N, C-alpha and C positions, 0 to 999 in steps of 0.2 A: 586073718583069712578073709574076713568081710572087707577089710581095707584094700586088700589086693584085688578082690573082685570088683570093688567100686572103681579102683584105678583103671582096671582093664575095661570096664564099661565106659568110663569117661573117654579113654583113649579110642575105643571103638566108635563112640559117638562123634569124637572129633574127626576121625577118619571119614565117617559117613557124611558129616557136614561138608567136609572138603570135597568129597566125591560129588555130592549133590551140587555144590557151587560150580565145580568144573563141568559137570554135565549140563547145568543150566547155561553156563557161559558158552559152551560149544553149540548148544541149541540156538542161542541168541546170535552167535556169529554166523552159523551156517544157515539157519532158517530165516532169521530176520534181516541181518545185514549181509548175507551171502552175496546177493546180486551186486550191491554197491561195491563191496570189497573186491569182487571178481573184476568189476569194471575198472576199479582203481589199479588193480594189478596189470590189467591189459594196457591201460594208459601209460603205466610206467615202463611197459615193454614195447610200446609202439609210439611212433611219431609221424604225424601227417605233415607233408610239405607240399607247397604249391609249385606246380610245374607251369611256367609261363608259356602261353601260346605266342608264337612269333608273329609280329605284324607283317603284312604283305609288303612286297617291294614296290617302289615306284621306279619305273623304267622309262628311258627315252625311246624314241621311235625305232632305234636300232637294237633295243634290248639291253643297253647298258644300264647298270643300276645307278640311279640318282640317290635313292635312300633304301637302305636294307637293314634287316635285323639279324643279329647273331646271338648265340647262347653266351651268357655271361654269368657272373656270380656276385653276390653281395657278401662282403666279409663282415662278420659281427663278433662281438666279444661277450662273454659272461664274466663281468669284471671281478667278482669275488673268487673266480677260479684262476685268474692270472696271477701267478706267484710273484713275479718281478716286473711290474708294469714299465719302469724306466728302461730296463734292458729289452723287454719285448717291443716297446715302441721304437727303440733304436734299430732293431732288426726289421720291423715292419715298414717303417716310414720310407726308406729308399726304394723298396719294392713297389709300394703303392704310390710312390711319387707324391707324397703328402708331407706337410710340415710335421716334424716330430712332435711338436707341442699339441697339434690337433689329434694325432693318434694317441698320445698319452692321455689326453682328456677323455677320449672314448674308453680307454682301458681302465680308467679310474672313476667312471661315472657311478653315481650313487643309485644304482639300479641293478636288476638282475640280467639286463639285456641292453646292449648298446651297439649301434651301427658304427663300423670303422670305415668302410668304403663301399660305395654303391657302384654297380654295373662295371666291375673290372673284367678285363678279358680273361679267357680261360687259361692262357699262359701265365698271366700274373697270379691268378687264383691257385694254379698248381705250385708256383714258387712259394706262396704263402703257406699252403698245406704242407709243403716239404719242410718248413721250419719246425713243425711239430710242437708249436707253442700251446700249452694247456690253456683252455678257456677261449681259444680262437676257433670259430667255425665259419662255415660258408652255406649260403642258401642259393638255390638255382635262380637265375634271373635272365633277362635279355636286354640288349641295348641297341639303339639305332646308330647306324654308321652311314657316312656320306662319301662313297668312293670317288665322287667327282669334286669333292671339296664344297665350296659355297656356290657352285653353279646352280642357278635358278633357285637360290635359297628362299626367297620370299614366296615363290610359287609352290615349292615343296611344303614349306611351313615347318613348325617345330612340334616336338612331343614333350610331354611332362615326365615327371619322375616315375609315374605309374604306367608309362608307355602309352598314354592317351594323347590323341591329337589335340593340339592347342590352337594352331593357326594354319592357314593355307590348305592345301589338299589333304594334309594329315588330319586336319579337323573336319573338312567337308566330306571326306570319304572314310570317316571313322568306321561306319557300318560295314564297309568292304575290307578295309585294311586291318582293322582291329581283330586280333586273335582271341580265343577263349581259353582261359587258364584251366589246367587240369589239376588232379591231386594224386599223390602217391603216398602209400603207407609204408613206413620203414619198421620192420619187426626186429627187436633187439633181444639179446640173451640176458642172463641175470647180471652180467657185468656191464651191460649197456652197449655192447658191441653189435653192430648190424649183422643180421644173419640172412635176411631176405627182404625184397622190395615188392610191394603189391600195387598195381594200378587201380585206383579208385575210380577216377574219371580221366578220360584221355584229353590231352590238350589239343586244341584245334588252331592251326595257323590261319592268319588272314589271307585274303586273295591278293594277287599282284595286280597292279594297274599300270598299263603302258600308255604313255603320253604321246602326243604328236610332235613334241619338241625334237628338233634335229640338233644333236650335240655340237656339231661343227658350227652351224649358224648361230646357235645359242652362245657358244664361246666367243665367236667373232663379235656378235652384238654386244655382249657384256664388255668386251675389250674396247669397242668404239665408245660405249656409254661411259666407261671409266675415263677415257680421254676427255670427253665432254665435262665430266665432273671435275677432273684435275685442272682443266683450262678455265672453266667459268665458275667454279665453286657454287653451284646452285644449292637450294635447300633440298632438292630431290629431282630425279629424272627417271623416265621410263621409255623403253623402246619395245615395239611389238612388230614381229615379222610374220606374215601369213602367206599362204598360197591362195590367191583370190578365187581360183577355180573350185576349190574344195572347202574354203574357209578354215582349213587346218592351220593351227598356230605352230609356226616353226621355231619361234623364239619369243621369249617374254622376259625382259631384263629390267632390273631396277638399280638405281644408284641413290645413296651408297649401298653396296652389297651387304648382305647379312649371312652369317654362318650359322645354320641351325644347330651345329654341333657345339657352339659356344655362345650361350645367351647371357653371359655374365655382364656384358656392357651394351646390351641391345635394348632399345626402347620399343614400345608398341608401334611407333611411327616407322622405325627401321624395319619392322617385320611386315608392314603393310605392303601388299602387292598393288603398286600404284596404277598398274594397267587396268585394274577393275575397281579400285577403291578410291581413286583420286577424282574429286569433282573440281572442274575448272571451267572458266569461260573460254570457248575455243577461238574467239577472234576470227581472223580472216579465213581460216581453214573451213569455216562454216559457209562461206560465200558460195561454194560449189553447190550446196543444197538450195540456196536462194535462186541461183541460176537454173537449177534443175526444175524447180517448181514453176518458174516462168516459162521455160521451154515446154513442159508438159501441159501447161494451161494455154499454150499456143499464143502467148502474149509477145514473145520475142523469138528471134532466131540468133544464131551466133554472130550474124553480120548486122543485126539491128543496131543503129547508132543512137546515142543520146548526147545532147549538148549539156555538159555538166558545168555548173557554176563552181567557184572555189569552195562554196559551202552550201549546205541545205538545212533549212529549219523544219523541224518536226516537233510541233507543240513547243515545249520549253527547251528543247534540245537542239543545239547547233552542231552539225556534223561536218567535219573537214577531213581531207585526206592527210596521210602521214607527212607528206611533203607539200609545201606551199606551191600553188600553181594558179594560173589564170583560168578563165573559162576555156574549155576545150571539148571537142567532140570525140567520143570513144565508142567503139563497138562493144557489144557484150563480151566478145572474146578478149578485147584489150582491157576491159574493166576487170575481168578475172585475172588476166596476166599481170596487170599493174597493181592489183588489189586495191582498187579505188573504193573507199568507204562511201563517198557520195554516190558513186555509180551503183553499188550494191543496195543502198537504201532506196535509190530511185527505182531500181528493178523490184525491190520488195514492196514498195508502195503500189506498183502496177499490179502485183499479185493480190494485194489486199489482206487485211488482218485475218479474216475468217478462213480463206483458202490457205494462207501461209501457216496458220495454226494446224490445219489438217495435214499439211505436208511435213511439218516437224514431227507430228505423231506418226505419219506414214513411214518415215525413215527410222523409226524406232527410238527416238529420243524421249526421255521421261519414263522409260521402263527398262528392265534388265534385258541384256542381249540373249541370255539363256546359256552362256558359256558354262561349262561344267566346273564351276569354281564358287566357293562359298562367299557369302556376304558381299555380293556384287552390288555396288551402288547404282542408283537409277538416275542420278543427276537431278537438276532442278529446272523444270520447265513450267512457265506460267500457263495456266489455262486461259482460254479466250476471254472468259468473264473477268480475268484478272488484268487484262491489258489496260494500260493507261494511254493517254494521248501520245506519249513519246515512245511507247513500246516498239512501234514499227520503225522508229529511228534507231533502235538498238538491235533487235533480233536479226535483221537481214545481214548485218556485218558481224554476227557472233557475239554480241553483248546482251546482257539481260537474261541469260539462261546459263545453266551449268550442265556439262556433259562429262562422260568418262572417256579416257583414251580408247577403251574397247568399243564404246558406242561409235566413236568417230571412225575407228577401223572398220566396223561392220558397215557403216554407211558408205565409206569409200570403196569397200569391197563390192557393194552393189553396183557402183559406177564402173568398177573395173571388170565385173563379171556380167556385163550386158543387162544390168537392171534388176538382178535377183538379190534380194536381201536374205542372207542365211545366218543361222546361229553359228557363231565361231566355235570351232571344235578343238578342245584341248586334250580330251581323253580318247584314245584310239581303241583300247581293249581293256576289259575288266575280267580278270580270270581268263577263261577260255573264250569269252564272248566278245566278238568283234563289234564295235559300235558303228552303226551305219552312218553314212555321210548325210548331213542335214539337207533336206529338200529345198527349203527356202520359199519365198513368195516374190512375185514381181512387184516392184515399186515404181520403176520407170521403164519406158520402152527401150529396146536395144538401140534404136536410132538416137534417142536422147542421150543414152549412156555413151554412145560413140562420139556424139558432138561434144559432150563435156570432157571426155578424155582428150580430144583434139585440142580443145581450148586450154586444158591444163598443161599441155605441152608448152604453151607459150610462157608459162611461169618460169621455165628453165631455159627459154630461148633469150636472145638478146633483147633487152628492155624489160624482161620479167624480173620478179623479186628474188629469184634464185638462179640467175643467169650464169653464175660462176660454177655451178654444179653440173658435172657431166660424167658419163661413163662411156668410154670409147666402144663403139660397136652397137650401142643400144640407145633408143629414143626413150627419154624419161618423161614422166608427167607427174604433176603433184601441185600442192598448194602450201604456201607459207602462212604462218600465223604469228602475230605479235600482239598479245592481249594484255591490257592493264589488269592488275590484280584488284578484284573488288574487295573493299574494306571500309568499315564504318559508314555504310550507306552510300559510298561513292567509289571512286577509283583512285588508286595510288598513282603518284607521279614518278615513283622511283622503283616500283616492283612490277615485273612483267613475266609473262609466260611465253617462251619462244617455242614454236612447234613447226613441224613439217610432216605432211602425209603424202606419200607418192607411190607410184608403181611403174613397172617396166616388164616387157616392152610396152610402149604407150597404147598401141592398138591391139595388142594380144597379151594382156598382162598375165604374167606367171609368178610375179613377186610383188608384194605390197608391204610397205614398212611405214611405221609412224614413230616419230621421236618427239617427246614432249619434255621440256626443260623448265622447271619451276624456279623462278627468280634467279636467272643467271647474273653474274657480276661482270662488269666491264661491257661486254656486248649484250644487247637485249633482243635483237631482231631474229625472227625465225629463219630468214634467209642466210644469216651469217653464223648462227649458233646451231640450229637443228638440221637445216638442209645439208650442210657438208657431212654430217653424221649419216644421214640417209644415203648420200652418195658413196660413202665408204662401205656401208652395208651392202648396197646394191652392186658395187664394183666387185665385191668378193662373192656374194651369193649367186649372182646370175650365172657366171661360168661354173661355179660349184654344182649348181642344180642342172647343168647341161643345157641351159637355155641358149639356143643358137643366136649368134649375132645377126643383126639385120643387114 
């Protein structure tokens, strides 16, 4: 009897001990670990995904999209969940337009997560989803598209894999164009199926930017520049077209072109916008500023004549003209029309080093033009205290300093627009805000500007360095440049930069264009390489803009 009671007591004690253990465990789970376990349960039932904010669009002056963003998807794999990777890759590869081997590699990665394809369009993403392959999922994304192809590619610039601006306006206007990502929480049931979606933070799209570029003139300018590239095989070339009355940029082209949608075989040099990033010695196109300085200082008039020997000695430098000649008498106007080096240096010496240095600065050389574009170069201009004995044998004819194409365009725009130097304008509108036209400042008088314009007509007249270029119905004005490339402390005998900057109609300019060609092959002269390209652009653009014939 006692044995039975003892057994009952032991059994009761065992039950009591088990009960106490269960109660203690429940207390521990609920009281001590309850919050963490609840959090873990919630995390197993919810998933937070990033909702990308779309970048703002880049538009031309007519509102056409040059660069735009659209919703996309990134396809990923959970490799251990993919039951038959070879079969799955065979089905996915054709849809994603990727090599089957690359897809298979992603599906068999030694990790719990692997990217299969980035930034696929929504139609492709829907086809992938319809396959119903276990272990394949999609994340919301966005991608940049270029509806006009590679038009203005270097100007627009490129974006990276995270939709951040890398070059060009994409980089420079990142604060405006870049959107802000948002977050959404997906709530799932016990089987892991989504049952509802909650917005944690809203995604914000970037603002649009409208440019001053005219799509028709841009396309024509690129077409002309491509012709120059194919004919002369230079290392690079750029062309800029502006309305000199407003300083708005109508076209900004580069050769070779670059497609921002495909950066696989593009170098940093290919992506550079040469209009603002290329430093070069301007050569004879700079002579217009030499003459402007002398006119403003009232040292000469267009009719002032100089008796010019075949060469002129300045310190250790002997300057000659491009073509051999004897001693001759030329007016200031003919010096400019025939692009006489000896004549330009003679005029520069009349101005003197101190005043000439001030005029270089007055026309904006050695500093940024202020165009709304990132990483604008400033050129290389010696300060007065850096002048040597031969400096004034170089600067008046465009040697011994470096400029950018945009600086030269800004300077010539001042001549074309009655003496007002303005900041070139590339951005017309940001979001809903219209950008006001730059005011500018006077650098030369309207009278001097008119005199220079008239003298520059002679460049395209018989006996000028671009006499073969004409546009029926319009009087053209401009200046050729053929500059040796500076290298190794001297000047190359085989490498040249051919350029032309001009405007029309000559006495009422409504179009200005510059063409700069770096190291053309075969022909080297600005009059034969760059000036005809200017003529083609002007012949198309003047009627297109409705400029009446004279």
